DOLUMMAR-802729 format. One record per atom (N, C-alpha, C, O, CB): x, z, y; residue number from 1; chain; atom name. Coordinates in pm, 1 decimal, always signed. Glycine has a CB too. Layout:
BEGIN
<px:X; pz:Z; py:Y; pos:NUM; unit:A; site:CA>
...
This chain:
BEGIN
<px:+4403.8; pz:+6559.5; py:-766.1; pos:1; unit:A; site:N>
<px:+4419.5; pz:+6622.5; py:-896.5; pos:1; unit:A; site:CA>
<px:+4476.8; pz:+6761.9; py:-879.0; pos:1; unit:A; site:C>
<px:+4573.4; pz:+6782.3; py:-805.4; pos:1; unit:A; site:O>
<px:+4509.9; pz:+6537.7; py:-988.4; pos:1; unit:A; site:CB>
<px:+4416.4; pz:+6856.4; py:-947.0; pos:2; unit:A; site:N>
<px:+4470.1; pz:+6991.5; py:-952.0; pos:2; unit:A; site:CA>
<px:+4554.4; pz:+7003.7; py:-1077.0; pos:2; unit:A; site:C>
<px:+4541.7; pz:+6924.6; py:-1170.4; pos:2; unit:A; site:O>
<px:+4357.0; pz:+7098.4; py:-949.7; pos:2; unit:A; site:CB>
<px:+4641.3; pz:+7104.7; py:-1077.5; pos:3; unit:A; site:N>
<px:+4720.9; pz:+7129.5; py:-1196.7; pos:3; unit:A; site:CA>
<px:+4721.3; pz:+7279.5; py:-1222.6; pos:3; unit:A; site:C>
<px:+4767.9; pz:+7357.6; py:-1139.7; pos:3; unit:A; site:O>
<px:+4866.3; pz:+7074.3; py:-1180.9; pos:3; unit:A; site:CB>
<px:+4669.5; pz:+7318.8; py:-1337.1; pos:4; unit:A; site:N>
<px:+4670.0; pz:+7458.4; py:-1379.9; pos:4; unit:A; site:CA>
<px:+4634.2; pz:+7461.6; py:-1527.6; pos:4; unit:A; site:C>
<px:+4614.1; pz:+7357.5; py:-1590.2; pos:4; unit:A; site:O>
<px:+4570.3; pz:+7545.3; py:-1295.2; pos:4; unit:A; site:CB>
<px:+4626.6; pz:+7580.3; py:-1581.4; pos:5; unit:A; site:N>
<px:+4583.2; pz:+7596.7; py:-1719.2; pos:5; unit:A; site:CA>
<px:+4430.6; pz:+7603.8; py:-1721.6; pos:5; unit:A; site:C>
<px:+4368.5; pz:+7647.8; py:-1624.8; pos:5; unit:A; site:O>
<px:+4646.6; pz:+7724.1; py:-1783.5; pos:5; unit:A; site:CB>
<px:+4371.3; pz:+7560.8; py:-1831.7; pos:6; unit:A; site:N>
<px:+4225.5; pz:+7565.4; py:-1845.5; pos:6; unit:A; site:CA>
<px:+4188.5; pz:+7646.6; py:-1968.9; pos:6; unit:A; site:C>
<px:+4258.7; pz:+7643.9; py:-2069.9; pos:6; unit:A; site:O>
<px:+4165.9; pz:+7422.2; py:-1854.7; pos:6; unit:A; site:CB>
<px:+4078.1; pz:+7718.2; py:-1959.4; pos:7; unit:A; site:N>
<px:+4025.6; pz:+7792.1; py:-2073.3; pos:7; unit:A; site:CA>
<px:+3889.4; pz:+7732.7; py:-2110.5; pos:7; unit:A; site:C>
<px:+3805.1; pz:+7707.3; py:-2024.4; pos:7; unit:A; site:O>
<px:+4014.0; pz:+7945.3; py:-2041.0; pos:7; unit:A; site:CB>
<px:+3870.5; pz:+7711.5; py:-2240.4; pos:8; unit:A; site:N>
<px:+3746.5; pz:+7650.6; py:-2290.2; pos:8; unit:A; site:CA>
<px:+3670.4; pz:+7753.9; py:-2371.3; pos:8; unit:A; site:C>
<px:+3724.8; pz:+7812.9; py:-2464.6; pos:8; unit:A; site:O>
<px:+3776.1; pz:+7523.7; py:-2376.4; pos:8; unit:A; site:CB>
<px:+3545.5; pz:+7775.7; py:-2335.8; pos:9; unit:A; site:N>
<px:+3456.6; pz:+7864.7; py:-2410.3; pos:9; unit:A; site:CA>
<px:+3404.8; pz:+7785.7; py:-2530.4; pos:9; unit:A; site:C>
<px:+3316.7; pz:+7701.0; py:-2516.4; pos:9; unit:A; site:O>
<px:+3337.5; pz:+7918.2; py:-2320.0; pos:9; unit:A; site:CB>
<px:+3459.7; pz:+7813.8; py:-2647.8; pos:10; unit:A; site:N>
<px:+3426.1; pz:+7736.3; py:-2767.9; pos:10; unit:A; site:CA>
<px:+3282.0; pz:+7755.0; py:-2812.9; pos:10; unit:A; site:C>
<px:+3221.3; pz:+7661.6; py:-2865.2; pos:10; unit:A; site:O>
<px:+3518.4; pz:+7774.2; py:-2880.6; pos:10; unit:A; site:CB>
<px:+3226.7; pz:+7873.4; py:-2793.4; pos:11; unit:A; site:N>
<px:+3088.1; pz:+7899.0; py:-2833.6; pos:11; unit:A; site:CA>
<px:+2992.8; pz:+7809.5; py:-2755.7; pos:11; unit:A; site:C>
<px:+2907.6; pz:+7742.5; py:-2814.1; pos:11; unit:A; site:O>
<px:+3051.5; pz:+8047.1; py:-2812.1; pos:11; unit:A; site:CB>
<px:+3007.5; pz:+7808.8; py:-2623.7; pos:12; unit:A; site:N>
<px:+2920.1; pz:+7726.1; py:-2539.7; pos:12; unit:A; site:CA>
<px:+2943.2; pz:+7578.4; py:-2566.6; pos:12; unit:A; site:C>
<px:+2848.2; pz:+7500.2; py:-2570.4; pos:12; unit:A; site:O>
<px:+2943.1; pz:+7756.6; py:-2391.0; pos:12; unit:A; site:CB>
<px:+3068.8; pz:+7539.8; py:-2585.2; pos:13; unit:A; site:N>
<px:+3100.5; pz:+7400.0; py:-2613.6; pos:13; unit:A; site:CA>
<px:+3027.2; pz:+7353.2; py:-2739.3; pos:13; unit:A; site:C>
<px:+2969.5; pz:+7244.5; py:-2740.8; pos:13; unit:A; site:O>
<px:+3252.7; pz:+7381.3; py:-2630.0; pos:13; unit:A; site:CB>
<px:+3029.5; pz:+7433.6; py:-2842.7; pos:14; unit:A; site:N>
<px:+2963.1; pz:+7396.2; py:-2968.8; pos:14; unit:A; site:CA>
<px:+2811.7; pz:+7398.0; py:-2956.3; pos:14; unit:A; site:C>
<px:+2743.3; pz:+7319.1; py:-3021.5; pos:14; unit:A; site:O>
<px:+3005.9; pz:+7490.0; py:-3080.7; pos:14; unit:A; site:CB>
<px:+2758.7; pz:+7487.3; py:-2873.2; pos:15; unit:A; site:N>
<px:+2613.3; pz:+7493.1; py:-2854.6; pos:15; unit:A; site:CA>
<px:+2558.6; pz:+7365.4; py:-2791.6; pos:15; unit:A; site:C>
<px:+2443.8; pz:+7328.5; py:-2816.2; pos:15; unit:A; site:O>
<px:+2576.4; pz:+7612.9; py:-2768.0; pos:15; unit:A; site:CB>
<px:+2640.3; pz:+7297.5; py:-2710.1; pos:16; unit:A; site:N>
<px:+2592.2; pz:+7173.2; py:-2649.6; pos:16; unit:A; site:CA>
<px:+2628.8; pz:+7049.9; py:-2731.0; pos:16; unit:A; site:C>
<px:+2601.0; pz:+6937.4; py:-2689.4; pos:16; unit:A; site:O>
<px:+2647.7; pz:+7159.3; py:-2510.1; pos:16; unit:A; site:CB>
<px:+2691.4; pz:+7070.6; py:-2847.6; pos:17; unit:A; site:N>
<px:+2716.3; pz:+6959.7; py:-2938.1; pos:17; unit:A; site:CA>
<px:+2856.7; pz:+6902.1; py:-2938.2; pos:17; unit:A; site:C>
<px:+2880.6; pz:+6799.6; py:-3002.1; pos:17; unit:A; site:O>
<px:+2624.2; pz:+6853.7; py:-2907.0; pos:17; unit:A; site:CB>
<px:+2950.1; pz:+6964.9; py:-2868.5; pos:18; unit:A; site:N>
<px:+3089.7; pz:+6921.1; py:-2870.1; pos:18; unit:A; site:CA>
<px:+3164.8; pz:+7007.8; py:-2970.5; pos:18; unit:A; site:C>
<px:+3145.1; pz:+7129.2; py:-2974.4; pos:18; unit:A; site:O>
<px:+3154.9; pz:+6930.3; py:-2727.0; pos:18; unit:A; site:CB>
<px:+3251.6; pz:+6945.8; py:-3052.5; pos:19; unit:A; site:N>
<px:+3320.3; pz:+7023.3; py:-3155.1; pos:19; unit:A; site:CA>
<px:+3471.3; pz:+7006.8; py:-3155.1; pos:19; unit:A; site:C>
<px:+3540.7; pz:+7082.0; py:-3223.5; pos:19; unit:A; site:O>
<px:+3267.9; pz:+6985.9; py:-3288.3; pos:19; unit:A; site:CB>
<px:+3524.4; pz:+6910.3; py:-3080.2; pos:20; unit:A; site:N>
<px:+3668.1; pz:+6884.9; py:-3079.6; pos:20; unit:A; site:CA>
<px:+3719.9; pz:+6893.4; py:-2936.4; pos:20; unit:A; site:C>
<px:+3688.6; pz:+6808.5; py:-2853.0; pos:20; unit:A; site:O>
<px:+3700.5; pz:+6746.0; py:-3141.9; pos:20; unit:A; site:CB>
<px:+3799.1; pz:+6996.4; py:-2908.9; pos:21; unit:A; site:N>
<px:+3848.0; pz:+7016.9; py:-2772.2; pos:21; unit:A; site:CA>
<px:+3936.7; pz:+6902.6; py:-2724.5; pos:21; unit:A; site:C>
<px:+3928.2; pz:+6861.7; py:-2608.7; pos:21; unit:A; site:O>
<px:+3924.5; pz:+7147.4; py:-2763.5; pos:21; unit:A; site:CB>
<px:+4021.1; pz:+6851.2; py:-2812.1; pos:22; unit:A; site:N>
<px:+4109.9; pz:+6740.3; py:-2773.4; pos:22; unit:A; site:CA>
<px:+4027.7; pz:+6618.9; py:-2729.7; pos:22; unit:A; site:C>
<px:+4056.5; pz:+6557.8; py:-2626.9; pos:22; unit:A; site:O>
<px:+4204.0; pz:+6701.8; py:-2891.0; pos:22; unit:A; site:CB>
<px:+3926.2; pz:+6584.6; py:-2807.5; pos:23; unit:A; site:N>
<px:+3840.6; pz:+6469.8; py:-2773.5; pos:23; unit:A; site:CA>
<px:+3766.1; pz:+6494.5; py:-2643.9; pos:23; unit:A; site:C>
<px:+3753.9; pz:+6404.7; py:-2560.6; pos:23; unit:A; site:O>
<px:+3740.6; pz:+6441.3; py:-2886.5; pos:23; unit:A; site:CB>
<px:+3716.5; pz:+6615.7; py:-2626.7; pos:24; unit:A; site:N>
<px:+3644.4; pz:+6649.9; py:-2504.2; pos:24; unit:A; site:CA>
<px:+3733.5; pz:+6629.3; py:-2382.2; pos:24; unit:A; site:C>
<px:+3692.1; pz:+6565.0; py:-2285.8; pos:24; unit:A; site:O>
<px:+3594.1; pz:+6795.3; py:-2509.8; pos:24; unit:A; site:CB>
<px:+3854.9; pz:+6682.9; py:-2385.2; pos:25; unit:A; site:N>
<px:+3944.5; pz:+6669.7; py:-2271.1; pos:25; unit:A; site:CA>
<px:+3983.0; pz:+6524.0; py:-2247.0; pos:25; unit:A; site:C>
<px:+3990.8; pz:+6480.3; py:-2132.2; pos:25; unit:A; site:O>
<px:+4069.5; pz:+6754.0; py:-2292.5; pos:25; unit:A; site:CB>
<px:+4006.8; pz:+6449.5; py:-2352.5; pos:26; unit:A; site:N>
<px:+4038.3; pz:+6307.2; py:-2338.1; pos:26; unit:A; site:CA>
<px:+3921.1; pz:+6231.6; py:-2276.3; pos:26; unit:A; site:C>
<px:+3941.2; pz:+6145.1; py:-2191.0; pos:26; unit:A; site:O>
<px:+4074.6; pz:+6246.1; py:-2474.3; pos:26; unit:A; site:CB>
<px:+3799.4; pz:+6263.5; py:-2318.5; pos:27; unit:A; site:N>
<px:+3679.9; pz:+6193.8; py:-2268.2; pos:27; unit:A; site:CA>
<px:+3654.6; pz:+6217.5; py:-2120.4; pos:27; unit:A; site:C>
<px:+3600.6; pz:+6130.3; py:-2052.4; pos:27; unit:A; site:O>
<px:+3558.8; pz:+6236.9; py:-2346.2; pos:27; unit:A; site:CB>
<px:+3692.8; pz:+6334.1; py:-2069.5; pos:28; unit:A; site:N>
<px:+3670.1; pz:+6359.8; py:-1927.2; pos:28; unit:A; site:CA>
<px:+3797.9; pz:+6338.5; py:-1844.6; pos:28; unit:A; site:C>
<px:+3802.3; pz:+6373.5; py:-1726.7; pos:28; unit:A; site:O>
<px:+3618.1; pz:+6502.8; py:-1907.3; pos:28; unit:A; site:CB>
<px:+3900.6; pz:+6281.5; py:-1906.5; pos:29; unit:A; site:N>
<px:+4019.6; pz:+6238.5; py:-1834.6; pos:29; unit:A; site:CA>
<px:+4117.4; pz:+6347.5; py:-1796.3; pos:29; unit:A; site:C>
<px:+4187.1; pz:+6334.9; py:-1695.6; pos:29; unit:A; site:O>
<px:+3979.1; pz:+6169.6; py:-1714.6; pos:29; unit:A; site:CB>
<px:+4124.0; pz:+6453.8; py:-1874.0; pos:30; unit:A; site:N>
<px:+4216.4; pz:+6562.8; py:-1844.0; pos:30; unit:A; site:CA>
<px:+4345.6; pz:+6542.8; py:-1921.2; pos:30; unit:A; site:C>
<px:+4345.5; pz:+6530.9; py:-2043.7; pos:30; unit:A; site:O>
<px:+4153.6; pz:+6699.7; py:-1878.2; pos:30; unit:A; site:CB>
<px:+4456.1; pz:+6539.2; py:-1846.9; pos:31; unit:A; site:N>
<px:+4587.4; pz:+6533.5; py:-1910.6; pos:31; unit:A; site:CA>
<px:+4631.1; pz:+6677.3; py:-1931.4; pos:31; unit:A; site:C>
<px:+4613.0; pz:+6760.6; py:-1842.6; pos:31; unit:A; site:O>
<px:+4692.3; pz:+6452.1; py:-1824.0; pos:31; unit:A; site:CB>
<px:+4688.8; pz:+6708.1; py:-2048.0; pos:32; unit:A; site:N>
<px:+4722.7; pz:+6846.8; py:-2077.5; pos:32; unit:A; site:CA>
<px:+4848.9; pz:+6856.3; py:-2161.0; pos:32; unit:A; site:C>
<px:+4893.5; pz:+6759.3; py:-2222.4; pos:32; unit:A; site:O>
<px:+4607.9; pz:+6915.3; py:-2149.2; pos:32; unit:A; site:CB>
<px:+4904.6; pz:+6975.4; py:-2161.3; pos:33; unit:A; site:N>
<px:+5021.1; pz:+7005.0; py:-2242.5; pos:33; unit:A; site:CA>
<px:+4978.8; pz:+7074.7; py:-2370.2; pos:33; unit:A; site:C>
<px:+4879.9; pz:+7037.6; py:-2433.3; pos:33; unit:A; site:O>
<px:+5121.1; pz:+7090.8; py:-2164.9; pos:33; unit:A; site:CB>
<px:+5054.5; pz:+7175.4; py:-2407.0; pos:34; unit:A; site:N>
<px:+5027.2; pz:+7248.2; py:-2531.2; pos:34; unit:A; site:CA>
<px:+4896.5; pz:+7326.2; py:-2522.2; pos:34; unit:A; site:C>
<px:+4841.2; pz:+7345.8; py:-2413.9; pos:34; unit:A; site:O>
<px:+5142.6; pz:+7343.4; py:-2563.5; pos:34; unit:A; site:CB>
<px:+4848.4; pz:+7370.1; py:-2638.3; pos:35; unit:A; site:N>
<px:+4726.0; pz:+7450.2; py:-2641.0; pos:35; unit:A; site:CA>
<px:+4749.4; pz:+7577.8; py:-2719.9; pos:35; unit:A; site:C>
<px:+4837.5; pz:+7585.9; py:-2805.5; pos:35; unit:A; site:O>
<px:+4609.0; pz:+7370.1; py:-2701.7; pos:35; unit:A; site:CB>
<px:+4668.1; pz:+7676.3; py:-2688.6; pos:36; unit:A; site:N>
<px:+4667.1; pz:+7802.9; py:-2760.7; pos:36; unit:A; site:CA>
<px:+4523.7; pz:+7824.8; py:-2806.7; pos:36; unit:A; site:C>
<px:+4433.7; pz:+7839.2; py:-2723.9; pos:36; unit:A; site:O>
<px:+4719.3; pz:+7923.1; py:-2671.1; pos:36; unit:A; site:CB>
<px:+4501.6; pz:+7827.5; py:-2936.5; pos:37; unit:A; site:N>
<px:+4367.5; pz:+7851.4; py:-2989.3; pos:37; unit:A; site:CA>
<px:+4350.6; pz:+8000.1; py:-3015.4; pos:37; unit:A; site:C>
<px:+4437.8; pz:+8064.7; py:-3073.5; pos:37; unit:A; site:O>
<px:+4342.6; pz:+7769.5; py:-3119.0; pos:37; unit:A; site:CB>
<px:+4239.0; pz:+8052.6; py:-2972.5; pos:38; unit:A; site:N>
<px:+4208.5; pz:+8193.4; py:-2992.2; pos:38; unit:A; site:CA>
<px:+4069.0; pz:+8205.8; py:-3052.8; pos:38; unit:A; site:C>
<px:+3976.2; pz:+8251.1; py:-2985.7; pos:38; unit:A; site:O>
<px:+4218.2; pz:+8271.8; py:-2858.3; pos:38; unit:A; site:CB>
<px:+4053.2; pz:+8165.6; py:-3180.1; pos:39; unit:A; site:N>
<px:+3919.4; pz:+8161.9; py:-3240.2; pos:39; unit:A; site:CA>
<px:+3852.3; pz:+8298.2; py:-3250.6; pos:39; unit:A; site:C>
<px:+3729.4; pz:+8305.3; py:-3252.3; pos:39; unit:A; site:O>
<px:+3927.7; pz:+8101.6; py:-3376.3; pos:39; unit:A; site:CB>
<px:+3928.4; pz:+8405.3; py:-3257.5; pos:40; unit:A; site:N>
<px:+3868.0; pz:+8538.5; py:-3268.3; pos:40; unit:A; site:CA>
<px:+3786.7; pz:+8571.5; py:-3143.5; pos:40; unit:A; site:C>
<px:+3683.5; pz:+8638.1; py:-3151.8; pos:40; unit:A; site:O>
<px:+3976.6; pz:+8645.5; py:-3290.4; pos:40; unit:A; site:CB>
<px:+3833.4; pz:+8524.8; py:-3027.9; pos:41; unit:A; site:N>
<px:+3757.3; pz:+8549.6; py:-2905.1; pos:41; unit:A; site:CA>
<px:+3687.9; pz:+8422.1; py:-2855.1; pos:41; unit:A; site:C>
<px:+3644.4; pz:+8415.0; py:-2740.2; pos:41; unit:A; site:O>
<px:+3850.1; pz:+8605.1; py:-2795.8; pos:41; unit:A; site:CB>
<px:+3678.6; pz:+8324.2; py:-2941.2; pos:42; unit:A; site:N>
<px:+3603.9; pz:+8200.7; py:-2915.4; pos:42; unit:A; site:CA>
<px:+3646.6; pz:+8125.8; py:-2790.1; pos:42; unit:A; site:C>
<px:+3563.5; pz:+8086.8; py:-2708.1; pos:42; unit:A; site:O>
<px:+3459.4; pz:+8231.9; py:-2905.1; pos:42; unit:A; site:CB>
<px:+3778.6; pz:+8106.2; py:-2776.3; pos:43; unit:A; site:N>
<px:+3824.4; pz:+8024.8; py:-2664.5; pos:43; unit:A; site:CA>
<px:+3952.0; pz:+7951.2; py:-2703.3; pos:43; unit:A; site:C>
<px:+4018.5; pz:+7985.0; py:-2801.2; pos:43; unit:A; site:O>
<px:+3847.8; pz:+8111.9; py:-2539.3; pos:43; unit:A; site:CB>
<px:+3983.6; pz:+7851.3; py:-2625.2; pos:44; unit:A; site:N>
<px:+4109.3; pz:+7777.8; py:-2638.4; pos:44; unit:A; site:CA>
<px:+4166.2; pz:+7763.7; py:-2498.0; pos:44; unit:A; site:C>
<px:+4091.8; pz:+7741.4; py:-2402.5; pos:44; unit:A; site:O>
<px:+4088.7; pz:+7636.6; py:-2707.7; pos:44; unit:A; site:CB>
<px:+4297.3; pz:+7776.5; py:-2485.3; pos:45; unit:A; site:N>
<px:+4363.7; pz:+7762.4; py:-2356.3; pos:45; unit:A; site:CA>
<px:+4454.1; pz:+7639.9; py:-2363.7; pos:45; unit:A; site:C>
<px:+4534.4; pz:+7625.9; py:-2456.0; pos:45; unit:A; site:O>
<px:+4445.2; pz:+7891.6; py:-2319.0; pos:45; unit:A; site:CB>
<px:+4440.1; pz:+7552.3; py:-2266.1; pos:46; unit:A; site:N>
<px:+4525.0; pz:+7433.8; py:-2256.5; pos:46; unit:A; site:CA>
<px:+4616.2; pz:+7450.8; py:-2136.4; pos:46; unit:A; site:C>
<px:+4570.8; pz:+7479.9; py:-2025.7; pos:46; unit:A; site:O>
<px:+4440.1; pz:+7303.1; py:-2244.6; pos:46; unit:A; site:CB>
<px:+4746.1; pz:+7432.2; py:-2159.7; pos:47; unit:A; site:N>
<px:+4845.4; pz:+7458.1; py:-2057.0; pos:47; unit:A; site:CA>
<px:+4879.7; pz:+7333.1; py:-1976.9; pos:47; unit:A; site:C>
<px:+4878.4; pz:+7221.2; py:-2028.1; pos:47; unit:A; site:O>
<px:+4970.0; pz:+7514.7; py:-2119.5; pos:47; unit:A; site:CB>
<px:+4910.3; pz:+7355.9; py:-1850.5; pos:48; unit:A; site:N>
<px:+4959.0; pz:+7250.7; py:-1760.2; pos:48; unit:A; site:CA>
<px:+4866.7; pz:+7128.7; py:-1756.9; pos:48; unit:A; site:C>
<px:+4910.3; pz:+7016.4; py:-1782.3; pos:48; unit:A; site:O>
<px:+5098.7; pz:+7207.3; py:-1801.8; pos:48; unit:A; site:CB>
<px:+4742.1; pz:+7151.2; py:-1726.3; pos:49; unit:A; site:N>
<px:+4642.5; pz:+7043.6; py:-1721.2; pos:49; unit:A; site:CA>
<px:+4636.6; pz:+6981.3; py:-1582.5; pos:49; unit:A; site:C>
<px:+4652.0; pz:+7049.9; py:-1481.5; pos:49; unit:A; site:O>
<px:+4504.1; pz:+7096.5; py:-1760.9; pos:49; unit:A; site:CB>
<px:+4614.3; pz:+6852.1; py:-1579.3; pos:50; unit:A; site:N>
<px:+4585.5; pz:+6780.7; py:-1455.3; pos:50; unit:A; site:CA>
<px:+4440.7; pz:+6736.2; py:-1463.2; pos:50; unit:A; site:C>
<px:+4400.4; pz:+6670.3; py:-1559.0; pos:50; unit:A; site:O>
<px:+4682.9; pz:+6658.4; py:-1433.3; pos:50; unit:A; site:CB>
<px:+4361.8; pz:+6772.6; py:-1361.1; pos:51; unit:A; site:N>
<px:+4218.1; pz:+6746.3; py:-1366.5; pos:51; unit:A; site:CA>
<px:+4158.3; pz:+6744.4; py:-1226.4; pos:51; unit:A; site:C>
<px:+4220.5; pz:+6789.2; py:-1130.0; pos:51; unit:A; site:O>
<px:+4147.3; pz:+6851.6; py:-1452.9; pos:51; unit:A; site:CB>
<px:+4037.8; pz:+6692.4; py:-1217.1; pos:52; unit:A; site:N>
<px:+3958.6; pz:+6700.9; py:-1095.2; pos:52; unit:A; site:CA>
<px:+3852.6; pz:+6807.3; py:-1120.8; pos:52; unit:A; site:C>
<px:+3778.6; pz:+6797.5; py:-1218.7; pos:52; unit:A; site:O>
<px:+3894.0; pz:+6561.1; py:-1056.1; pos:52; unit:A; site:CB>
<px:+3843.6; pz:+6908.3; py:-1035.5; pos:53; unit:A; site:N>
<px:+3749.2; pz:+7019.0; py:-1058.7; pos:53; unit:A; site:CA>
<px:+3604.8; pz:+6973.3; py:-1081.2; pos:53; unit:A; site:C>
<px:+3531.6; pz:+7034.5; py:-1159.0; pos:53; unit:A; site:O>
<px:+3753.0; pz:+7113.9; py:-941.5; pos:53; unit:A; site:CB>
<px:+3564.5; pz:+6866.9; py:-1013.9; pos:54; unit:A; site:N>
<px:+3425.9; pz:+6820.1; py:-1028.1; pos:54; unit:A; site:CA>
<px:+3398.0; pz:+6757.9; py:-1165.3; pos:54; unit:A; site:C>
<px:+3281.9; pz:+6739.5; py:-1201.6; pos:54; unit:A; site:O>
<px:+3394.5; pz:+6718.8; py:-919.4; pos:54; unit:A; site:CB>
<px:+3502.6; pz:+6725.2; py:-1241.7; pos:55; unit:A; site:N>
<px:+3485.2; pz:+6667.4; py:-1374.9; pos:55; unit:A; site:CA>
<px:+3470.6; pz:+6772.0; py:-1485.4; pos:55; unit:A; site:C>
<px:+3435.7; pz:+6738.0; py:-1598.4; pos:55; unit:A; site:O>
<px:+3601.6; pz:+6578.1; py:-1406.5; pos:55; unit:A; site:CB>
<px:+3497.0; pz:+6898.6; py:-1453.6; pos:56; unit:A; site:N>
<px:+3494.0; pz:+7002.5; py:-1557.0; pos:56; unit:A; site:CA>
<px:+3351.6; pz:+7041.9; py:-1592.1; pos:56; unit:A; site:C>
<px:+3271.1; pz:+7069.5; py:-1503.0; pos:56; unit:A; site:O>
<px:+3571.9; pz:+7125.3; py:-1511.2; pos:56; unit:A; site:CB>
<px:+3319.3; pz:+7044.9; py:-1722.4; pos:57; unit:A; site:N>
<px:+3190.3; pz:+7098.6; py:-1762.9; pos:57; unit:A; site:CA>
<px:+3188.1; pz:+7249.6; py:-1738.0; pos:57; unit:A; site:C>
<px:+3293.3; pz:+7309.9; py:-1716.7; pos:57; unit:A; site:O>
<px:+3161.7; pz:+7066.8; py:-1912.1; pos:57; unit:A; site:CB>
<px:+3072.1; pz:+7309.9; py:-1740.2; pos:58; unit:A; site:N>
<px:+3059.3; pz:+7452.8; py:-1707.4; pos:58; unit:A; site:CA>
<px:+3137.4; pz:+7544.4; py:-1800.6; pos:58; unit:A; site:C>
<px:+3173.7; pz:+7655.1; py:-1761.0; pos:58; unit:A; site:O>
<px:+2914.6; pz:+7492.4; py:-1710.3; pos:58; unit:A; site:CB>
<px:+3164.1; pz:+7501.1; py:-1923.2; pos:59; unit:A; site:N>
<px:+3233.7; pz:+7586.5; py:-2019.5; pos:59; unit:A; site:CA>
<px:+3385.7; pz:+7568.7; py:-2017.0; pos:59; unit:A; site:C>
<px:+3455.9; pz:+7627.5; py:-2099.3; pos:59; unit:A; site:O>
<px:+3182.3; pz:+7558.3; py:-2158.4; pos:59; unit:A; site:CB>
<px:+3437.1; pz:+7488.1; py:-1923.5; pos:60; unit:A; site:N>
<px:+3580.9; pz:+7470.9; py:-1905.0; pos:60; unit:A; site:CA>
<px:+3613.8; pz:+7522.0; py:-1765.1; pos:60; unit:A; site:C>
<px:+3565.1; pz:+7468.7; py:-1665.4; pos:60; unit:A; site:O>
<px:+3625.4; pz:+7319.8; py:-1924.1; pos:60; unit:A; site:CB>
<px:+3696.7; pz:+7625.5; py:-1759.1; pos:61; unit:A; site:N>
<px:+3728.9; pz:+7689.6; py:-1632.3; pos:61; unit:A; site:CA>
<px:+3880.4; pz:+7699.5; py:-1614.4; pos:61; unit:A; site:C>
<px:+3954.0; pz:+7710.0; py:-1712.6; pos:61; unit:A; site:O>
<px:+3664.7; pz:+7829.4; py:-1624.7; pos:61; unit:A; site:CB>
<px:+3927.1; pz:+7696.1; py:-1489.5; pos:62; unit:A; site:N>
<px:+4069.6; pz:+7720.9; py:-1466.6; pos:62; unit:A; site:CA>
<px:+4106.1; pz:+7861.0; py:-1514.9; pos:62; unit:A; site:C>
<px:+4033.2; pz:+7957.2; py:-1490.8; pos:62; unit:A; site:O>
<px:+4105.1; pz:+7704.3; py:-1316.6; pos:62; unit:A; site:CB>
<px:+4217.9; pz:+7870.9; py:-1582.1; pos:63; unit:A; site:N>
<px:+4266.9; pz:+7999.1; py:-1630.5; pos:63; unit:A; site:CA>
<px:+4336.3; pz:+8068.6; py:-1515.3; pos:63; unit:A; site:C>
<px:+4409.6; pz:+8003.9; py:-1440.5; pos:63; unit:A; site:O>
<px:+4362.8; pz:+7981.9; py:-1752.3; pos:63; unit:A; site:CB>
<px:+4316.1; pz:+8196.6; py:-1498.8; pos:64; unit:A; site:N>
<px:+4361.9; pz:+8265.1; py:-1378.4; pos:64; unit:A; site:CA>
<px:+4511.4; pz:+8293.6; py:-1373.9; pos:64; unit:A; site:C>
<px:+4561.3; pz:+8336.6; py:-1269.9; pos:64; unit:A; site:O>
<px:+4288.9; pz:+8392.2; py:-1364.4; pos:64; unit:A; site:CB>
<px:+4584.2; pz:+8271.6; py:-1481.7; pos:65; unit:A; site:N>
<px:+4728.3; pz:+8296.5; py:-1483.5; pos:65; unit:A; site:CA>
<px:+4806.0; pz:+8164.9; py:-1487.0; pos:65; unit:A; site:C>
<px:+4764.8; pz:+8069.4; py:-1552.9; pos:65; unit:A; site:O>
<px:+4766.2; pz:+8383.8; py:-1604.3; pos:65; unit:A; site:CB>
<px:+4915.9; pz:+8160.7; py:-1417.4; pos:66; unit:A; site:N>
<px:+5005.1; pz:+8045.8; py:-1423.3; pos:66; unit:A; site:CA>
<px:+5085.4; pz:+8056.8; py:-1553.3; pos:66; unit:A; site:C>
<px:+5141.9; pz:+8162.4; py:-1581.5; pos:66; unit:A; site:O>
<px:+5099.9; pz:+8039.5; py:-1296.9; pos:66; unit:A; site:CB>
<px:+5091.1; pz:+7952.1; py:-1630.8; pos:67; unit:A; site:N>
<px:+5155.3; pz:+7959.0; py:-1763.0; pos:67; unit:A; site:CA>
<px:+5303.7; pz:+7992.7; py:-1755.0; pos:67; unit:A; site:C>
<px:+5356.0; pz:+8062.8; py:-1841.6; pos:67; unit:A; site:O>
<px:+5137.8; pz:+7827.3; py:-1835.9; pos:67; unit:A; site:CB>
<px:+5372.0; pz:+7943.5; py:-1652.0; pos:68; unit:A; site:N>
<px:+5515.8; pz:+7971.0; py:-1643.4; pos:68; unit:A; site:CA>
<px:+5541.6; pz:+8119.1; py:-1613.8; pos:68; unit:A; site:C>
<px:+5634.9; pz:+8177.8; py:-1668.5; pos:68; unit:A; site:O>
<px:+5580.8; pz:+7883.0; py:-1534.5; pos:68; unit:A; site:CB>
<px:+5460.6; pz:+8178.6; py:-1529.0; pos:69; unit:A; site:N>
<px:+5477.3; pz:+8320.8; py:-1498.3; pos:69; unit:A; site:CA>
<px:+5423.3; pz:+8409.0; py:-1610.8; pos:69; unit:A; site:C>
<px:+5486.9; pz:+8507.4; py:-1648.9; pos:69; unit:A; site:O>
<px:+5407.0; pz:+8355.2; py:-1366.8; pos:69; unit:A; site:CB>
<px:+5305.5; pz:+8373.6; py:-1664.1; pos:70; unit:A; site:N>
<px:+5240.1; pz:+8459.1; py:-1762.5; pos:70; unit:A; site:CA>
<px:+5308.3; pz:+8454.3; py:-1899.5; pos:70; unit:A; site:C>
<px:+5329.6; pz:+8558.4; py:-1961.6; pos:70; unit:A; site:O>
<px:+5095.1; pz:+8418.9; py:-1776.4; pos:70; unit:A; site:CB>
<px:+5342.7; pz:+8333.3; py:-1947.0; pos:71; unit:A; site:N>
<px:+5398.3; pz:+8319.2; py:-2080.2; pos:71; unit:A; site:CA>
<px:+5551.0; pz:+8327.5; py:-2082.6; pos:71; unit:A; site:C>
<px:+5610.3; pz:+8323.2; py:-2190.3; pos:71; unit:A; site:O>
<px:+5353.9; pz:+8189.0; py:-2139.3; pos:71; unit:A; site:CB>
<px:+5615.0; pz:+8339.3; py:-1968.1; pos:72; unit:A; site:N>
<px:+5758.7; pz:+8358.7; py:-1967.8; pos:72; unit:A; site:CA>
<px:+5828.3; pz:+8242.5; py:-1913.0; pos:72; unit:A; site:C>
<px:+5951.1; pz:+8242.1; py:-1905.3; pos:72; unit:A; site:O>
<px:+5809.2; pz:+8386.7; py:-2102.4; pos:72; unit:A; site:CB>
């Protein structure tokens, strides 16, 4: 299991028929902390996620910043 923040491309997620980020993450077995929704730029960031990289759909990517360093 890896642990980092994940960013979800909401536009692509909706194009393939998924509409609820919480349900999506639960369905693929990702444990996560708080979330930051950024609808203006069509993404959501989930902090402190535990996941297996091979389980991530193409529209869910590791976020390049560590939440503890980036957010304070």
